C-alpha positions in Angstrom: 17.9 -85.6 -42.8 16.7 -83.2 -40.0 13.8 -84.1 -37.8 10.7 -82.0 -37.9 8.1 -81.9 -35.1 4.7 -83.3 -35.9 2.3 -80.8 -34.2 2.1 -77.9 -31.9 -0.6 -75.3 -31.1 1.1 -72.1 -29.8 -0.7 -70.7 -26.8 0.5 -68.7 -23.8 -0.8 -67.3 -20.6 2.4 -65.4 -19.8 1.1 -62.4 -21.6 -2.6 -61.9 -20.5 -3.2 -59.2 -23.0 -2.3 -61.3 -26.0 -4.6 -63.6 -27.8 -3.2 -67.1 -28.6 -2.8 -67.9 -32.2 -1.6 -70.9 -34.2 2.0 -70.0 -34.9 3.3 -73.4 -35.9 2.0 -76.4 -37.6 4.6 -79.1 -37.9 4.3 -81.6 -40.7 6.7 -84.1 -42.2 6.6 -82.2 -45.5 6.0 -78.4 -45.5 3.2 -77.3 -47.7 4.4 -75.0 -50.6 2.8 -71.6 -50.6 2.1 -69.5 -53.7 5.1 -67.2 -54.2 2.8 -64.2 -54.8 1.9 -64.2 -51.2 5.4 -63.1 -50.2 4.5 -59.5 -51.2 3.0 -58.8 -47.8 6.2 -59.7 -46.0 8.2 -56.5 -45.6 10.2 -54.8 -43.0 8.1 -54.0 -39.9 5.5 -56.7 -40.5 4.1 -58.3 -37.3 4.4 -62.0 -36.7 0.6 -62.2 -36.5 0.2 -60.7 -40.0 2.7 -63.2 -41.3 0.8 -66.1 -39.8 -2.5 -64.6 -41.0 -1.2 -64.2 -44.6 0.7 -67.4 -44.9 -0.8 -69.8 -42.4 1.2 -71.6 -39.7 4.9 -72.1 -40.4 7.2 -75.1 -39.7 10.3 -75.5 -37.6 13.3 -77.8 -37.5 14.5 -79.2 -34.2 18.0 -77.8 -34.3 17.7 -74.1 -34.9 14.3 -72.6 -33.8 13.6 -70.6 -36.9 10.0 -70.6 -38.1 9.9 -71.3 -41.9 7.4 -71.0 -44.8 8.3 -72.7 -48.2 7.2 -71.1 -51.5 6.5 -72.5 -54.9 9.3 -70.5 -56.5 11.9 -72.2 -54.3 12.3 -69.5 -51.7 11.9 -70.0 -48.0 11.0 -67.4 -45.4 12.8 -67.8 -42.1 11.6 -65.9 -39.0 13.4 -65.7 -35.7 10.9 -64.2 -33.2 11.9 -63.0 -29.8 8.6 -63.0 -27.8 6.5 -65.2 -30.0 3.5 -62.9 -29.9 1.1 -61.8 -32.7 2.1 -58.1 -32.3 5.8 -58.8 -32.4 7.4 -56.5 -35.1 9.8 -58.3 -37.5 12.7 -56.6 -39.2 15.1 -57.4 -42.1 18.0 -56.3 -39.9 19.4 -59.3 -38.1 20.8 -57.2 -35.3 17.1 -56.6 -34.1 15.7 -59.0 -31.5 13.0 -60.3 -34.0 14.0 -60.6 -37.6 13.4 -62.5 -40.9 14.9 -63.2 -44.3 14.3 -65.1 -47.5 16.6 -68.0 -48.6 16.7 -70.2 -51.6 15.1 -73.6 -51.2 15.5 -74.9 -54.8 17.2 -78.2 -53.9 14.2 -79.2 -51.8 11.8 -78.3 -54.7 13.8 -80.1 -57.3 14.0 -83.3 -55.3 10.1 -83.7 -55.2 
């Protein structure tokens, strides 16, 4: 079983023009989000809008992807580059900041 962090509030002073926002909220068990809320996650969405619409994500120690788990078994995985609210996310993995949906059915079934 992979280890999940317990808590983190994302803040930065490196980018004075950016407002800090709660990017990650690490818990032992990710909270399942209503699958209908995935409709707002499309190519070109900002990281800030993802967090606003879905709440803080969670992260595993070994890969650095921010994740959100949904009631239909899907999982959103985001790989940000700058970790700022205005960062634009793409579906193309060759872009610096990207995202995709995966299937998470085995985690749902085991509950």
